[in-house]
N, C-alpha and C positions, 0 to 999 in steps of 0.2 A: 915486398912492395905490394903485392896483391892482397895480402892479409891486412895490411895497414889501411888500404882503401875500403875494404869491407867493414873495418872497425869504425871508420869515420862516416861511412855512407849512411844516409837516413833511409830506412825502409818503412814506408807507410803500411800499416796493417790493411788487410783486405776489407775490414768492416769500418773503414773511416767515415763512410757516409751514413752510418747507423746513428739515429738520435741518441743522445746521452742516456736517457732513461728508457729507451726502447719504445716501441709503438704500443700504445695502450690497447687494451682489449676492447671489444665492442661494448661489453658491460660497463667498463670504466667510462668510456665516452658517453654512454647513455646516462649514467649517474651524473656526470659532469653537466650534461645538457639539461637534465631535469632540475638539478639544484640551481643552475644558472638562470633558467627561465622562471622558476618559482621566486627566487630572490629578486630578480629584475622586476617582476610583476608586483611584488610586495613594495618595493622601493618606489616604483612609479605610482602606485595607488596612494602611498603615503604622501608623496610630494604633491600629488593632485589634491588630496584631502587637505593638506596644510595651506595651500595657496588659493585654490579655486573654490572650495566648499567651506569657507569659514562660517562659524556660528554668528548669528546676528549681523551678517554681511560685513564683518570686520575681521581682518587678519590679526591674530593675537601674537604677541612677541614670543610666547611659549611655543606656538606652532612653528614659527620660524626657527627657534632654537632646536626643537626636535628634528626638523628637516635638515638643518645644518649639521647636527651631530650624525645623523644617518648618512648624509653625503660624505662626511669625513671618514667614517668607518668604511664606507664603500670604496673610497679612494685607496685606503690602506689595503683592503682585500684585493682590489684590482692590481695594485702594485705587486703584491705577493703572487698573484696568479701570473702576471707577466714574467716575473723572475723565475717562477717554476717552469713556465713554458720555454724560457731561454736556457734552462739547465743550470741556473745559478743557485737554485735552492734544492736541497736534498729531497728525494721522493718521500721521505717520512713526514714532510711538512704538508702533504696532501690532506692528511687528517685535520691539521690545523686550518687549512683553507675551508674544509667542510664545516668545521666547528664555527669559524667566523661567519660563514654564510648563514648557519642556523641562528647565530646570535643576532645578525642583521634582521632576519625574518621575525624573530621574537621582539626585537626593538620596534619594528614596523607595526606589528600587531598591537603592542602597547601604545604606540603613538596614535594609531587609528582608533583604538578604544577611547583614548583620552579626547581625541578630536570630536568624535561622534557621540560619545556617551559620557559626559562629565558626571561627577558624583551626584550633583544636585538634580540633573535631568533624569538620571537613571533611578534615583530614589523616588522622584515624583512619579515617574512612569510605573514603578513597581507598586506604589501605594494606591493607584487608581484602579 
């Protein structure tokens, strides 16, 4: 009778309060913080450039298109980060999160170059 109770009894492991992927190292947290800050600043600068500093005091449809694409990619990245922190995504996807953040930064750089230095104004500036 006692053996049967032990078989059906649930024994919680001692490390039940431990996070699913373990506590990150200080280096990992610093890398995450730096990538997050740089990405956020790039996105913020791009959104400001798209809506607040338009050329010829007009907001162009292409600027709004760029800003919308960047926001949608950011929403995708934020969802992935949320799932990662919840433990729903395998730790190997951390590299994909870093890759997506770098892609967002490059997309922001491209958009800002387009917003502030179109081909015609850059060519005119280089010729003078």
